[in-house]
C-alpha positions, 0 to 999 in steps of 0.5 A: 838252615833253620836258625833264625836271626830274628824271632819268628813273630817278627817275620809275621809282623814284617810280612803283615806290614808289607802286605797291607802297605802294598795293598794300599799303594797298589789300590792308590795307583789305580785299577787300570795299572793292576788290570792291564800291566804294561811292560813298565808296570811289570818292571815296577812290580818286580822291583817292588818285590825285590825292594820289600824282600829285605824289609820282610826278612830282616836280613835273615836268609834262612829256610825257616824265615822264608817259610814263615814269611810265605805262610804269613803272606798266604794266610793273610791273603786268605783272611783278607779274601774271607773278610771281603766276602763278609763285609761289603765296606771292606770289599769296597775299601780293598777292591774299589767299585766299578766306575762309569766312564761313559754314559749315553755318549757322555765321557766322564773325564774326571773319572778317567783322570782319577783312575789314570786311564789314558784316552788311548786305553779307552779308545782301544776298549771301545774298538774292542767293544765294537764302537768307533767313538764315545758317541756310539757308547750306551755305557762303558764301565771300568771294572774292579779288575781293570777291564773296561765293559762297553755296551754300544747304543742301540742302532736304529736301521731306518 
């Protein structure tokens, strides 16, 4: 139960490598996929977690090995959180920046493509923000968490 098949420090190194690898992969996959999970995105995350499990435990299924891996991941996550609050550069690298999708009725297709945002997803966010189309939008911003903030243009009642 507590006998390790590999040295304790190897669990720590493996956990750190997997943690940072997943941050990079998820960061490259785009904000929208993280913020709004579609069913296939959830399946992907579940399969990824299963796939990286063996790379973290090195074939060791002991209780101690699992606890070392879990503590490593939680501690690493805590330290990354602390580091991102102290460094704006690191925060931008890990969390990204909000992206302007629409400004004064002008849609930025390049931003949508880069963030892998579909027109259907954008239109749903516009409707939720009270806009029927791009021309009615003062601005729409894709936030770091994957949500889209929409502000309608001022309507003049003449």
